[in-house]
Each structure stands twice: as C-alpha cells, then as structure tokens.
C-alpha positions in Angstrom: -6.2 80.9 11.3 -7.8 83.5 13.6 -5.7 86.5 14.5 -3.9 86.1 17.9 -4.2 82.3 17.9 -1.0 80.4 18.3 0.3 78.2 15.5 0.4 74.5 16.3 4.0 73.3 16.1 5.0 69.8 15.1 8.3 68.9 16.6 11.0 66.7 15.0 10.4 64.1 17.6 6.6 64.1 17.1 7.1 64.0 13.3 9.3 60.9 13.5 7.5 59.0 16.2 4.1 59.7 14.6 5.3 58.4 11.3 5.8 54.8 12.7 2.8 54.7 15.0 3.3 52.6 18.1 6.7 51.3 17.2 9.1 52.4 20.0 11.9 54.6 18.6 14.8 55.6 20.9 16.3 59.1 20.9 19.6 57.7 19.6 17.8 56.1 16.6 16.2 59.4 15.8 19.5 61.2 16.1 21.1 58.6 13.8 18.4 59.2 11.2 18.9 62.9 11.4 22.6 62.4 10.9 22.2 60.1 7.9 19.8 62.6 6.3 22.3 65.5 6.9 19.7 67.1 9.1 21.6 67.7 12.3 21.7 71.4 11.4 19.3 73.6 9.5 19.6 77.0 7.9 17.4 80.0 8.6 17.2 83.1 6.4 16.2 86.4 8.0 16.2 89.9 6.5 18.3 92.5 8.4 15.9 95.4 9.2 18.7 98.0 8.9 20.4 96.9 5.6 17.6 94.8 4.0 20.1 92.1 3.3 19.5 88.4 3.8 21.3 86.9 6.8 21.8 83.2 6.8 22.4 81.3 10.1 22.9 77.6 10.8 21.4 76.1 13.9 21.5 72.7 15.5 18.4 70.5 15.2 16.9 69.5 18.5 14.0 67.1 19.1 11.8 70.1 20.0 12.7 72.0 16.8 9.7 72.8 14.6 9.9 70.3 11.7 9.0 73.0 9.2 12.4 74.6 9.8 14.0 71.6 8.1 14.1 71.5 4.3 11.7 69.2 2.5 14.7 67.0 1.5 15.8 66.8 5.2 12.3 65.9 6.3 11.9 63.2 3.7 15.3 61.6 4.0 15.1 61.5 7.8 11.8 59.8 7.5 13.3 57.3 4.9 16.1 56.4 7.2 13.7 55.9 10.1 11.6 53.6 7.9 14.7 51.7 6.8 15.7 51.3 10.5 12.3 50.1 11.6 12.3 47.6 8.7 15.3 46.0 10.3 13.7 45.6 13.7 12.7 42.2 14.9 9.0 41.5 14.3 8.3 40.8 18.0 9.4 42.1 21.4 8.6 40.9 24.9 6.8 42.3 27.8 8.8 42.9 31.0 7.0 43.3 34.3 8.3 43.8 37.8 6.2 43.9 41.0 7.2 44.4 44.6 4.7 45.0 47.4 2.6 48.0 46.2 5.1 49.1 43.5 4.7 47.8 39.9 6.4 48.5 36.6 5.6 47.2 33.2 7.1 47.8 29.7 5.0 47.1 26.7 5.8 45.0 23.6 4.9 45.2 20.0 4.4 42.7 17.1 4.8 43.4 13.4 4.3 41.1 10.6 6.9 40.6 7.9 4.7 42.3 5.4 4.6 45.5 7.6 8.4 45.5 7.8 8.6 45.0 4.1 6.2 47.9 3.6 8.5 50.2 5.7 11.4 49.2 3.5 9.4 49.9 0.3 8.4 53.4 1.7 12.1 54.1 2.4 13.2 53.0 -1.0 10.5 55.1 -2.7 11.9 58.2 -1.0 15.5 57.3 -1.8 14.5 56.9 -5.4 12.8 60.3 -5.5 16.1 61.9 -4.5 18.2 59.8 -6.8 19.9 57.9 -4.0 20.9 54.3 -3.8 18.0 52.1 -2.5 18.4 49.4 0.1 18.4 46.0 -1.6 15.8 43.4 -0.8 17.3 40.8 -3.1 18.4 37.6 -1.6 20.4 34.7 -2.9 18.2 31.8 -3.5 19.3 28.2 -3.8 17.3 25.6 -5.5 18.0 21.9 -4.8 17.6 19.6 -7.7 18.5 16.5 -5.8 20.1 13.4 -7.3 19.2 12.2 -10.8 16.5 9.6 -10.7 16.8 6.8 -11.4 20.4 6.4 -10.2 23.0 6.3 -12.9 24.4 2.7 -13.4 28.0 2.2 -14.2 
C-alpha cells in the first residue's frame, strides 16, 4: 500500500450482507447473529506510551465497526449463525408495489432453491464443527408405508 493512502475498511454490516449476496438481512437479524457468536463486544489492546504496559479495553460492536477488530472466532461464528438463519428462510418472497399519481414504491423479492438453503446450512455446520460446537441437525424422521399384506389374509 502506498504511503499516505487510506486503508479500505470492511464494516461488520458489509461483511455479513456481502456473505449472503442479494438475500435481504435485517439489522435485527445481524444483531442476533452477533449476540449468538458472543461478538456484541470486542477487545482492543493498546500499549501505554508512558509505562509501556498493555492496556485492554472492551468496546461495543456497531454495524460500522471494522470487521478486523473482531477475533477470527467472532467473525466465523457470526457468519455461521447468519448462514444458519438464512437457511431457515422461506425459499420465495413476494414483490410489493404501490403507485399513486406520480409517486411509486416497489420492494423486491428473492427466490432460493432448497439446495441453496441446504448449502447455507452445510456452511454453518462446517464452521460450528471447526470450533467444536454442536451442529444444527438436518436429520428428519422418515416414515415408510408398507401397506396391507397382499393377498389379504383369510380367516
């Protein structure tokens, strides 16, 4: 990087919304993911110029916080919880439009296949496994019908 040039900062919000592409993610969803990943606060370590000792401070994570201030574990687990949350979304949403005279408003929709949702869950589980945490189960009870015996049993 050239001297005097500014470092590009990737914010927490950009990190999370960028990870899931065009899937709409609300602020409350991002905050919930930060909470579950124990990333609502982060620790900074600075050296006191006078004494030379390390000074540790804890600060609250904001959406405009540089994502590099979070630990690797906090980054990964926040992302895993976001993937798990998105995997629980419905696969389709509707468009809503409103028009009156020269005023118009429209909200977009999205569509994801079941395989994409399954991939998000697989990504989340991979991260949970890396940190030795319990994964989110995808097992489902299955019932198999064997019907009635054929030919019918005569008494």
